C-alpha positions in Angstrom: 120.9 85.1 100.5 117.1 83.9 100.2 115.2 83.3 103.6 112.2 81.5 104.2 109.0 83.7 103.4 107.1 84.5 106.4 104.7 87.5 107.1 106.2 90.3 108.9 104.2 92.6 111.3 104.1 96.2 110.2 104.9 98.5 113.3 101.5 100.4 112.5 99.9 97.1 113.3 101.3 97.2 116.7 100.5 100.8 117.2 96.9 100.5 115.9 96.2 97.5 118.4 97.5 99.6 121.2 95.3 102.6 120.5 92.2 100.2 120.2 93.0 98.6 123.5 93.3 102.1 125.0 90.3 103.3 123.4 92.3 106.0 121.8 91.1 107.5 118.3 93.7 107.6 115.6 92.8 111.3 114.9 93.1 112.2 118.5 96.3 110.3 118.9 97.6 112.0 115.6 96.8 115.5 116.9 98.5 114.6 120.5 101.8 113.6 119.0 101.6 116.5 116.2 101.5 114.7 113.0 99.2 114.9 110.1 96.2 112.5 110.5 96.5 111.1 106.7 100.1 110.3 107.3 99.5 108.5 110.6 96.5 106.6 109.1 98.7 105.5 106.3 101.3 104.1 108.8 98.5 102.2 110.8 97.2 100.8 107.7 100.7 99.7 106.5 100.9 102.0 103.4 103.6 104.0 104.9 106.8 102.9 106.7 107.3 104.3 110.3 109.9 107.0 110.6 112.5 107.2 113.5 110.6 110.7 114.4 107.1 109.1 114.5 108.4 106.1 116.4 109.8 108.6 119.0 106.6 110.6 119.3 104.8 107.2 119.8 107.2 106.0 122.4 106.7 109.4 124.5 103.1 109.3 124.2 102.3 105.3 124.6 105.5 104.3 126.2 106.0 101.6 123.5 109.8 101.5 122.7 111.0 103.3 119.5 113.7 100.8 119.1 111.1 98.0 119.1 109.1 99.9 116.6 111.8 100.5 114.3 113.2 97.0 114.5 109.8 95.8 113.3 109.8 98.3 110.4 113.5 97.2 109.4 112.2 93.5 109.5 109.1 94.5 107.5 111.0 96.4 104.9 113.6 93.6 104.4 111.1 90.7 104.3 108.8 92.8 101.8 111.9 93.1 99.5 112.7 89.5 99.9 109.5 88.5 98.6 109.6 91.0 95.7 110.0 88.9 92.7 111.2 91.6 90.4 113.9 92.6 93.1 114.9 88.8 93.3 115.1 88.7 89.6 117.5 91.5 89.5 119.6 90.2 92.6 120.0 86.8 90.7 121.8 88.8 87.9 124.6 90.3 90.2 127.8 88.6 90.1 129.2 88.5 93.7 133.0 89.6 94.2 135.1 86.8 95.5 136.7 87.0 99.2 140.3 88.5 99.2 142.8 85.7 99.5 143.3 84.7 103.3 140.3 86.4 104.3 137.3 84.4 105.2 134.0 85.0 103.1 132.2 85.2 106.4 134.1 88.4 107.5 133.0 90.4 104.3 
């Protein structure tokens, strides 16, 4: 269940790098896609997760795949939780169910 620790990439980092490369201010971009600047700034600074809606807005404005951004968000969220000591402590206390007779455990 435990995977090796790595530092995941938050989608906000990718979006922020793209805005810098294109010379677009965060405030201007937030206005263009119709989201509050403070919310958008929190995403770019990795304090808030990227929603599917905002990912689609970014895709529409910058051409960065919303699917790619949401994949990064899912990876970031899962790895952050895998690295959370309190969550790991709670997970160790859970007794797993055994596989039903005749069904390989990998099918569950």
